[in-house]
N, C-alpha and C positions, 0 to 999 in steps of 0.2 A: 266802472265797477266790473267785477267778475261775476256778478249776479244781481238779483233783484227780488222784490217782494211779490208773492203770488197775488194776482188780481190787479196788477198795476202795469202801466206803460213805463218802460225804463229806457233812458238815453244812455247808450254805452259807446265808448270810443274803442274801436278795434283798429289799432294802427292809426293811420291818418284820417280814417273815416269815422263819422259818428252815425250810429244807426239807432232806430227805435226797436226795442224788443217788447213784444206784446205778451204779457204774462196774465192777461185777464181771463183766459179760458183754461188755465193750467189746472189739471186735476190735483186733488189733495195728496195723492201718493207720488207725484212727480217731484223729484229733487233736482232735476237738471234738464235743460232743453238744449238743442243744438242750433246755432245761429250761423247763417250764411253771410259772408262778406260780400256786399254788392259789387258786381262786376269782377269778382275774383275767382280764379280757378281753384283756389285753396279749399280744402275740405272744411265743412262746418266746424265751428269751435264750441266747446261746452260752455254753458252759461247757467250758473247755480240759481235755484229757486228756493226761497225761504219764506217763512211765515211771520217773522218778527219785523218791527219797523227797521228801516234801512237808513244809515247815515253814510254820506260820502266824504271822506277825509275831514272829520269834525275837528274843531279847535281843541287843543289839549287844555285850554283854560277853563272849560265849562264841564261841570260834573254831569255825566250822562246817566240816565235812568235805565233800568233793565225791564224787560228783555230788549235787546237791540242787536242788529248786525251792522258792523262797521266795515265799510269798503275803503281801502287805502292802498298806498304803494310806498315802498322804500325807494325813494327817488335817487338817493345818493349812497355811495359806499359808506358803510359804518353808521348809517342812520338808525336811530332807535325811536320808534313811535311810542308815545305815552298817552294813555287815556285814563282819566279819572272817572270812576264809576261809583254810583250810589248803590250799596248792597244792603240787604236786610240782614242784621246780625243773626247768626245761627242757621241761616238758610243754605242748603246745599245747592251748588251751581256748577255748570260745566262751561268752561271756556274752550273754544275750538277754533283753530285756524284752518281755513280752506285755501290752498294755494297749489301745491304740487299735484294734489289729487284731481284738480280741474284741468290739468295738462296745459294750462296757459300761463303758468308762472314758474320761475326758476327758484323761488324762495324756499329755503330750508329754514323754516321758522322756529324761533325759540320764543315762548311766551312766559312771562314772569308776573306774578301778582305780589304787590307789596302793600303794607299797611301805611297809615298816615305818617309814621315815623321812619319809613323806608325799609323796615324789616321784611325779608322775603317770606311770604306765606305759602308759596307754591311756584313750581317751575316745571316746564315740559319742553321737549324738543332738543335738548342737549345730551340725551342719553348716548351711551356708546354706539358708534356706527356699526353697521353690518360688516362682515369679514371682507366684503368686496370694496376695499378702500380705493382702489384704482378707479372704479366707476362711480364714485360718490356723486359727481356732478349730474349724471344722467340716470342714476339708479331709480328704478320704479319701485324698489322695496322700501325706500325711505319715505314714510308717510308723514302727513301733517300732524302736529301735536294736538293733544287733547289734555286739558287739565281739569280734573274734578276737584272742587274746592268748597269748603264750608267756611263762611265768614265767622271768625271768632266773636264771642260776646264782646261788646264794646267797640267793635269795628263797624262803622256804617259807610265808610268810603275806602276804596282801594285804588291803586294805580296799577294798570295792566300795561306792560310793555311788549312790543313785538319787534324782533330784530332777526337778521339773517345769521345763521350759525357761522358762516365764513365771512361775515361783515361786508357782504356785497350789497349792491343796490342798482337801480336804473329802471328803464321802462318795463323790463320783464319781471319785476319783483312786486307784483300786486298781490293782495290777499283779502280775505274776508275773515273777520273776527266775530 
């Protein structure tokens, strides 16, 4: 995962190594810590800190309750991850992807929310790109998408999808939703 829940010990894979990240004494205002790779001369990498329950690559067959943070990876080019979420009708929510802002993922995420019938209720991340099209792969101005959403009356379950804008995938395409 690219992060973990405040107050817990988290197992994280950073390349070939698995390390334990201790978030037990992380202050309430800390949103990110830096983790050293054992025996590596590389600079420490950012590791997100959250307050909600965390799931690592959950099954798409099970409806997930909110609030939650989902840690996953688009392992293959063109992959679209789908999550079924139970939502309270009429409640305002925010769906947010963390990937590029953590500086450890190449994902240019697009998130889409659909109702039970497949109708798009909201989408973010595929807005027009900045003028610097040549540098889109490494641009630090392209942020991660945020989607503010209110579940319509009569909708108690939605499907949220995460995909890469350029349909890429692989080890470097991890995210937090």
